[in-house]
N, C-alpha and C positions, 0 to 999 in steps of 0.2 A: 436352487439357483437357476435362473433362466439362462438359456444358451448364450445370449448376447450380453449378459451382465458380468461385470468384473466383480471379483470377490471383495468383500468388505472387511477391512482390517480393524482390529481392536487395538488402538494406539496405546491404551493403558498397559499393554503387555510388552511394549517395545523394550528390547535389550540388545546390547552389543555382543555378538558372538564372533570372536576372532576379529576380522576386519570389516564385518558387515553387520548392519542392524537387521533384526528380525522382529516379527510380531505375529501373534495368533490371528487366525481368521475366524470370524463369526461362523458358527456351524461346524467348526473343526478344520484343522489344517494349519499351515505355517506359511508366512510370506517373508521373502527377502525384500528389504526396503531400499529405496533409491537414495537414502540419506548418505551424505558424505561425512564420514566419521570426524575428520579434521575440522571441517567447517561447522558441523553440528556442535562439537565441543566448544569451538570458539564463540559461537552464538550463545550457547548456554552460559558460558562464563561472562560474556559481555552483559547479559541480562541480569545475572545474579550479583554482579559486582556492586551494584548500586542499592541493593536491598529495598527495592521498590514495592509498594503495595501490589501492583499488577504490571507485568511486562510480557510481551510476546513478540515473536519475529518469525518470518518465513522467507525462504530463499528458493527460487525456482530457476531451472535452466531454460535457456532460450536456444532454439525454438521448440525443444522437445517437451517442455513442461514438467520434467522430472523435479520432484521436491528434494532439494539438496540439504535443506535444514528446516526444522519445524520445532520451535521451542516456546516454552512458557515458564514463568517464574512468579511466585507471589510470596512476599514476606508476610502478608496478612493471613493468607490461607495456603500453607504448604501443600495441601492436597490438590490444588489446582495445577494441571499439567498442560502440555501442548494442545491436547484435544479441547480443553476448556477455554484456553486463552488465545490460541492461534486460529481456531476454526469456528469461533463464535463472534458475532458482531456486537460486542459489548460496549462499543464506543461509537460516537458519531463520526461520520467520515470527515467532518470539519473541513479545513481548506484543501484536503486531498480531493474533495468533490469539485474543486475548481478545474481539475484536469478533465472531468466529464463536461463541465460547462464550456471550457475552452474548445474541446472537441466538437461540441454542438455548435458553438459560434462559428467555427471554421467550416464544418461540414453542412450544417443546416442553415446557418445564417449567412454563409458565403463571405465571411470576413477574412482578413489576413492578420498575421501577428503584428503587423505594422499599423493596424487600424488604431487611430488615436481618439482620445476623448479627454475633455477637461472636466475636472472633478474637485470636490472638497470632502473632507472628513473620511469616514470609512476605516479608521484605524482599528477600532475594536467593536464596531457595530454598524448596522445599516439602518438608516432612518429614511422616512419618505422624502425628506428634503434632499437626500443624496442622489435621488433618482432624476431630479430635474435640473436644468441649467440655471445657475445663479452667477451672473456675470461678476458680481463683486466678491463672491466666495470662491468661485472656480479659478483659483490662482495657480493650480498645477495642471499640466497636461502631459499625458503619457500614453503609450500604446498597450495593446493586449499582452504582448510579450512581457512588458514591464509588470503588468498586473499579475502575471503568473509567477515570474521570478521573485518579485517582492511581496507577493500574496496581498496585493492592494485590493481590499474589498469593494471600494466604491467603483473602481474601474470595471470589475467583473459584473457588479450589480447593474451599473448603468448601461453597459453594452448588452447585457442579457435582456433587460426590459425593452430595449429599443430594437433588438434584432432577432429575438427568439419568441416563439409561443411556448407555453408550458408543455404542449403536446410534443414539441420537437425535442426539448430537453428530456422529457420522459422517454421518448424513443431511444435516444442515445444512452441514457442510463440503463434501460432494459437491455440494449445491445451489449453494454459492458457487464451484464450479469446481475444487476440489481433486481431483486425479486425473483431470481431464477435459481433453479437447482443446477449447480455447476458440475454435477456428476463425479464428485471426488471419490477416492477409494476408502474414505472413512466418513463417519457421520459429520456433516457440516451444515450449519444453519445458514440460510441465505441472508445476504445483506439486503437492506431495504432502502428505497427512495420514494418519498411521498412528495410529489411536485405540486405545490399549491397553485391555485388559479388567481388568488389575490396578488396584484402586482408587487406589493412590498414583500410579502412572504415568498413569492416566486423569486425575487431578487436575492433575498436572504438565503434561500435554499441553494441557489446557484453559487453563491459566495461561500457556502459551507456552514452557514448558521443553522444547525439542526436540520430536521426534515430528512435525514439519512443516517444509516448505520453502515458499518464496514468491518469485516473480519480481517486480521492480518494476512491470511493466505489470499483472500480476495484482493487485498491491497497490492500484494506482490503481482497478482495476475493482471491487475489494472495497469501497473507499470510495464509488465511484460508485453501487453497488447500494444502499447505505444512503441516500445522498443522493437517489436516484431512486425513493424510496418502495418499495424492495424489488425493483426491476426492474434486472437487470444489462444494461447496454447491450452491443450487439454491437460490440466494438472493431474499428476498421478504419483503415488508414493510406493505402490507395489511394483517391484521389478520382476520377481519370479514368485510363483506360488505352488504349493503342494497341498493336496487334499489330505483328509484324515488317514488315508491309506498310504500316503507318501508318493502318490502319483502326481505328475506335473499337471497343472491346470492351465489351459489355454487362456490367455489374456486378450480378449477382444479390444482392439484399439478404439479410441474415441476421437473423432475428427476435431481439429482446431476449427475455430469459426471466425469469419471476417466480421470485424466491428467497425473499423474506420477505413476510409480510402487510404492507400499508401501515402499519398502526398500530404494528407491531413495528419496522419500519424507522425510523419517526419517533422512537420512544423510544430506539433505539440511537443515532440521530443526535444527539439531545439529550444523551445521555451522553458522546458523543465531543466535543461542544462544551465540556464541562467540562474536557477536557484542556488547552484553551487559556485557560480563564478562571480555574481554580483548581488545575489538575493539573500533569502532568509537562512540558508545553510552555508553561506560563504565562509564563515569563521571556522567551520569544521573541516573545510576542504581547501582553504587557501590561507597562506600566511599574510602578514601585514603588507607585503609587497605584491600580493596577488599570485604568488607561486604556488602550484598545487602540492599538497602533501603526499598524494598517492601517485603511483606510476602511470595511471590511466585516468581519463576524465570520467566523472560520475554525473548523471542527471537525476533530478529528484523533485519531490514536492513535499513541503512541510505542512503541518496542520496542528492547530492548538485551539482547545476549548476548555471550559470549566464545567465540571459535573453540576447539574441542576437538580436531578432527582425527580423530575416531573413524570407523571404516568406515561406520557407519550415518548419519553426518551429511552435510549438503550439502557438496559439494566446492568449494573456492575456485576462482575463474576461472583462477588461475595459481599455480604453486608458486615463482615467481621472487621471493620476498620478500627484501628487503635487510635487513641487520642492524638498521638504524635503524627499520624498520617494527615490529620487536618482535612482541609478541603481538597478534593481530587481534581487534578488538572490532566487533561489528555494531551499527549504529545505524539505526533505522527511523523514518520518520514518514509516515503515510498520512492523507489527509483530503480535505475538500471546502470550497468557498466559492462564493458567500456562504451562510451558514447559512440565512438566511430564504428564499432562492430559488436553490439551487445551480446553477451553470453549468459548473463544472469540478471534477474530482477529480484527485488527484495522489498520487504516492508517491516518496519519496527513500530510498535505501539507501546507507549508507556502510560500507565495510570499512576500518577505520582502526587506527592504532596506539593502544594503550590509554593512551599518554601524551598523546595529542592531545585537548583538551577539546571540540572541535567536535562538535555534535550535528546529526542530520538535520533536526530542526525549525528550526534556525537557518538551514540552507541553504535549506529550503523558504520560510522567511519572506523571504529575500533576493529570490528570483525572483518570489514573489507580490507583494512591495512594488513591484517594477519593473513588473509586469504591471498592477497596480492603480493606478499613478501617474496622477493627473489629467492629462488631455491639454491642458487650456486653463486650469487653475487654478480652474475653476468646476464642471465636470462630473465625475462619477466616472470612474474609469479604464476600461481596455479590458475588464476582466472583466465589468463590468455591461453593457457594450455588446455582449457576445458572445451575449446571449440571442437 
């Protein structure tokens, strides 16, 4: 092992020893992991409770990048674990990629969240007609912030083709780590983003219609970057390490990296907050009167697509789908909390039957509620104490 390299952990050997998780190191030795036992159990139970074909989640600390939970569950193939489901980009980024597009529109296109556009359509697809002004059809007008909160495809698509070049979106995607080795302590496949030059496909890519893949851990880091004022933490799961002879291994640090200007990150985070206050995840975080279910505010971004099985698309973790699984739908929710002073970022990805109504944001709300539960009836929960 090179002197500046961190040890690589074999996550398949992860086990709980006392109050800490440990795992073997490749080449010999033992690692004490950063996983939080209470949160890890809560996330695992939340994923397993719905008996889904595929499900995964990751939670990281802000600003240190400690992996607090990393879980995977599969009803279809029980051999699939966190390494297979949380560290592999087996799903398209879907509308989570709108976070990347919005960041590019603000940083490269010099727009503001309040930039308005009139539009039509874009509910479940982007067509060439959605990219041009149609006075008789463009009966709705809204701003970029609304486009993120409500995940309105036509708004993102129209603003993208008007104010960005493919190279600019490509640059921001690369800065967010797409196509990059993130230098994690375990084997992790890179997420990918192929930004087309054709205007229609360029618009579709920006809105999240294919052309990209994303792993759950990378999704959590994407949210962490926004929450951390534009700096992507260096994710790590090894807290302490011993070699085969029981001697302590020095763990060289990896620097966090600047992705966005702080002001841009703050604006993107505010738009993501709209997802849980008036947007696509509102019902999981607000009651009918708009009152929050949790003791702190959560920001996030949803994403939904349906598996197509085309050669260029991400490959499902297993082809052992049962007849009752039916067609597979992807459901994403990435986010961070508390909005005012973020301490954790997370991602949940479900690969589920299209007949099941469960959404990723509902699963995230479950383990966040347990993590945030007051410990003594008076003080805030463990999330606020994590600072």
